[in-house]
N, C-alpha and C positions, 0 to 999 in steps of 0.2 A: 530592610537588608538581608541578603541571604545569610544563612546563620555561621558561625562561625565554624562548624563540623562541613558543610560543603566547602567554603573558603579553603581550607584544610585539604580535602579532596580535591578541589581543584587544581590544586598548585603539585599536586603528586600526581595526577591525570596527566596535567600538562607537560610533566615532565617526562613521566612514562610516553608518551605521544609521539612528543614532538624526538625522543632518543628513536623511536622507532621511524620515525621519518628520515631522520639520518642517515640511519643504518640502509636503509633502502634507495636513498641517493648513494652512498657511499661505494653500493654494492651494484653498480651496474647489472642489469640483466639483460640477455640474448633475447627479444621478443620473439624472434625466428624461432628459437629452441622451445618458447613455450606457448606454442599457438593452443593449445588445450585451455589454459590458464587455471587460474585457483579462484574458488568464492568463498574460502573462510580460512583464517590464520592459524596455526598451530596453537597459540595462545590464544585463541576464543573460547571462553566457554560456552559448550552448546548442550543442547536442551534435545532429547532422543523422541521423536516422532510417536506418537499411540490415536491407531485409528481406531480406540473407545473413547466411549463417550464417558470415560470416569472423573471428568473434572468440568461436563458440560461442554466440551470443545474436541473432537476427533480430529488427528493430522496425521497425513503422510506427505512425505517426499517424494518427487517424482524428477527425473533425470531427459529432458526432454529435447536435447540435442546432441547425439551422437560425436560431435566435432568438436563440442565445446563443455567446459563446465556447467555449463548455464544451466539450473535445477529450480524448482519451486517447490514451496510447503506449501498446501492447500490446510485451512483452517474451517471445519464445518461447527457449525453451534449445535445443541441438541434441538435448537427451539426448528431445524427442518425436520424432526420426525412428528409435526404435528399434522393435524389436516392442511390441504394446501387453500391459500388465501383465495377468497373469489373477489373481485372489485367489485364495486357496489357505489353507481355517482348518486345515490339515492341517498347514500349514509353524511350525515353532516358529519365534515374533521372537527376533530373534539381537542384542546389542548390542556392535558393535565395540570394540575394547579394553575390554572390560569389567572386567577385573582390574588394568588398569592405571591408575598412580595419577593425577591429573590434574593434568597440568601447567599450568595457568591458573587453578588455584585462587587465587591471587593475586589475581588482575584482579577480582573482584568478589563480592560477598557477594550469597545466597539466600533469599528469605523464601517459605515456603510447600513445597509437594513437592519431594522433591532432584530435581536432573537426573540425566540417564542421560550416560552417557560421549558423549567427543567423535566427530564424525564422520568417518570417514577420509578419504583423497582420491575421489572418485570416478576409478575407473581406464576406465571406459567411455566411448569416443571414437566417433560415430554416422558410417559412413561417407558422404556426402554426393553418392557418386558415383548419376547415375541420377536425381538431386533436378529439380523443373521449377521451374526456375529463370529463364522467360520464360515469356510467351504464344504464342497462334498468329501472332502478327503481330511477335514480337520486340521488342515496345514495353516489357516489365514484365521486371524481370531480379530480381526476388524472387523469394521461395518460395513458391511455390502447392501447396497441398496436391495428391497425387494422388488418386483415385477408390478407391484400395487403403486396407483398415483403418489405421488413423492412432492410435496414444497417446494416450491421453485426459490431463491434467496436470490438477490442482487450480489454481482461478484465485484467485490473490491481488490482492485490491485497493488499490493503496497512494496514501496522500494526504502529499504532499509537505510540509515546513516552510516556513516565512519570514514568520513573524509577521504571517499576513492579508494583510499589503502586498505579498509578493516571494517569489520564487522560484517554480517550476515543474516541470512533469513532465518536460521536456523539457531542462532544465540540466543540465550538463556532470556536478555533484556527483549530481544526481539519478538521470541516465543510468547512472553506475557505480553506485549504490549497489543500483538497480532488476535490473542486470546481474549482481551480486553476488546478491543473493539468489534470481532466479528459477535458478543455476545449483547456490547450494547446497540452496536447499529443493527443487528438481526444480520449479517450478510456471511457470504462464504468468501471468504481473506485467500488470496493467493499472493503469498508475500514470494517477491524474485530472487532468486542466489545469482546475483549478474556477476559479472567477473571484475577483479579487483583489477588496480594500477598498484604497481607498474610494470607487472609483466604485459599485461593487457591496457596499454592507455587509450585515448577516446579516438574513435569513438566507439568502442567495445562496451560499455558498460551501458551507454544510450540505444545501440542496436538491440543488444540484450532486451530491455525493456519492452522495443517495439517487437522483436521476435516474441516473445512471450505473447503480446496481444493477440498477435497473428495466428498462433498457435490455439488460444482460446476460438476466436474462429471459424479453426478448423474442427478443432473440437465439436462445438455447435453444429457445423454443419454434419458431418460424420455421426452424432447423436441423431440428426432430424433425419438422416437418411438410414441410420440403423433402424429407429421409429416407421418408417414408411413401408420398410422389409417386413417387420414386425406384422403390422396392421395388416399387409399385402397376404402373408400368407397364413394367416388368422382366419381371411375371409377364405379365402380356399380352403379352409378347414383344416390347417395344422394346427397343431397342440404346441409349437417350440416358443421358449419363453423369448423377452426381449435380449435377456444376457447371451442366450445362443445365438441370437443374431448379431450381437456385438461382438461374437466372435468371429463374424464371418471379415469383419476388418483387421485387419492383419497388418504386421509391417515382416521387412524383409527375415526377420528371424521367427516368424509366426505368434509375436504379441500382438496382444488385444491393443487398437490404436484408440481405442474409446474408451476415454474415461469416467468411468460409472457415477463418481461423484459428480462431478460437473456435469454429467449425461442428466443425473436425476433431479439434482438439486439446482444448478443454476441457471440465471437467466441471463446470457447475453445482452437483453436490451436493456436492461441496466447495470451497466460496469460504470466504476468508482475510480480513479485513481487518487491514491493518499501517497504522498515521499513525504521522508523525516531527512531532515538537513539537503547532503548532495544528493539522496534519492528526490528530494522536492525537484532539483532541477531535472534529473531523468522523467520523471511524472510530467511535469511540464516537456520538454520535449515529447514524451510520446502522444501528449495530447493533442500536440501542433503537428504530428503526423495522421493522429489519425482524424482530424479536420479536415487534411491535405488528402486523404485516401477516400472520404467520404462513404461511399454505400459500397466501396470494395472490401471493407471490413464487416458489411453486413453476413452475420445476425448480430454484431458487438455495435453496443453503442455505448460512447464516453458520454452520461450524463452530466457528470461534476466532477472536481478533481478538489484533493485539498492539499495543500503546502502549508507544510508546516515547519516554519524557520529553516526556510531553503537557503540554499548553499552560493548566493547569489554576491559579486561582487565585480569592479571596473577601474576603469583608470583614474577615475574622478572621483576622489573619494566623496563619501559622505557627511553627514555631521554626527552618527551615530561611528563612522568608519573612524573618522577622527579623536572623536572622545572617549569610544570604548574601546578603542584597539586592542589594549592589555586586557580585555573583558575576561570571564570565568569557563575553564575548561578551554573553546577554543579559541587562541587571539589571533590577532591579525597574520602575526608575523610566521605562526605555525601551519596555519590555514593556506596561507602563499607557498610553503614548503609543500601542502598539498597537491596544489595545481602544478606547482612544478613537477611532481610527480604523474600525475593528472595528463597534461597536455604536451603533444608531440613538441619537441624542442623549437622545430619549424613552425608550431601553430603557436606559440605559447605567446596570451595575450590578457591581460583582465579584462578586456573586450570583446573576446571571443564569445560567438552564440551560445556558448554553453554557461559562462559566467556570467552574463550578463543579460540579461532577459528585454533592455531597454534599448537596444543597440535599435538604429534606423535598416530597413529592408531585411527585417529577421524572418518574416514569412510564417505563417499564413496572416492574414488581418486579424487586430486582436478583437473586431468585435466578432469575429467567427465563433471563437473561446470559448469555452464550457462554462457555465457557474464556476468559480473558483473561490473558495473557503482559504483566507489567510491567516496562518497562526503565527504570531511573535511573540518575543521576550522582552521585558526593560534592557536587561544587562546583556544584550546581543549586539555584537556591532553591524550584524547582516540586517537588523532589521528595517532601516531607512530605506534599504532597495528593494525590499521586500512590499511593504508599505506603497514605495512608488507604482512599483509593479502593480498591483492591485489598483491602485486611482488613476491608471492608466485603464484600464479594464472597464472601472466603471465610469469614465470618460465616453466610452462607447456601448455606455448602455449592460455590459457584461455584469451578472449580479455575481460581487467581489468583496463581500465584507472583509473585515480584519478584527480578530481579536489579538487584543496586546495583553498579556499578562503580568501583572504591576510584581516585581520583584521577583521575575522569575529569569533564568540563565538559558543560554542554548540546551538544547536538546532536553529540556526543566521534564517532561513528559514521555521521554523515552530511554535517559540515561537509567544504568542499573541500579543507581543508588537512590536515586530519585523516582523511580516509576511507581511508588506506593504511596506518594505523598496526595493530599488533599489536594494539590494544583493540579496533580496528573490528572488523577480521577477526573478532576471537573476538566480538564482540557478535552477527556477522550468523551464526556457527557455532551459539550458542548457541538463537537465534532458531530456526536448522532443524530442531534435536536438537527443539525442544519442537511447533514445528510439526505436523512427520513424524507424532505421536502423535494428529495427529487428521487429517491429510490422506492417510495411507498408506494403499493396498488391505489390508487382514485378511489377516497374514502376511506382511507385509512395513514393519512400524512400524518395525522398528528396523534398517532395511538403509540403509545409506549407500555 
């Protein structure tokens, strides 16, 4: 059972969250007067970005849409400074601790294909010597990729939780979680700061998620064009650097349109979506739209998605929705208030496509969906519907395992109070093990 301290904190959390929701309901907002939207609340504790590798991960914030508040935070691990990996089809995949018993078997149950052993600690330490940490005029003190060959990392698009009305990509808790995922999965994490309700109701948050995926595709194409121009100029005898050619792609204000970290280190052909709570609903929507878009998103390829305790609900209650309705942190009554703030009044329904993944004719066919890992908690009333969605995917031969963690609550791996617990760390490790099956270069699938 959860500890006494957790139970007490849950009571306090539910009181504050419900009070916040009621205040938002009682203070009607004219949506037409706030088209720009908000991506964070004044009461949210935020972590400043740090574009140098002081703790193993560099971060930067980018506002990508001039007409809305949509922004992202990029998390770049220092493993990107290592020499580029070469795919080797002759190398035999190796699994660390293959023959050792799993010391965390008690922490969760799994549905679907069995997992592979635990990741061992990464002993690699990239040297920071010689990094360009400032511009020519000494104004910029962060990491700037050099013109040398850079190591490409998979891109993980992350959507935070918060019940549609709170949370942010730069909150202290989300920043800590994304740094952990970036290190363990060896990926570049792009955390999406989508617009919150009720200032911007459905489908604003969903459209923001898709807009970021399209922006990543645009960035990949601009980087490729920039690279081609640079190669062409060097062939003609010029001595311009890639950075100088990137300046040719500018917006109406004269600012460079090519994001240097993504251009140097992002691999758009290995893109993973990760959603937390209501962010999992956004991730699933973006995955569906990516399937429908097909080659229109090239070179972006969504190879997998991770749904962490998704915020699913429906008109017909499941067993867990009845038995665990008053569960820890996010009880069902409070979550219904969040859904009322998120969905437009004329569209409100618990079987709305944004809420229930199992309604008929939702499209596209489930068999076309990418591999999907679902994380659920034992004491979460939303767990049964998430498991049912995973079962539906497995019935059409999609790799869709479920990891169910014992004695866990909703947001057990991402909530500020629980981030440093062994169970939260174990969950991040399990996500890394599964994700590396789809994002590692051939021959390196099980190298940790």
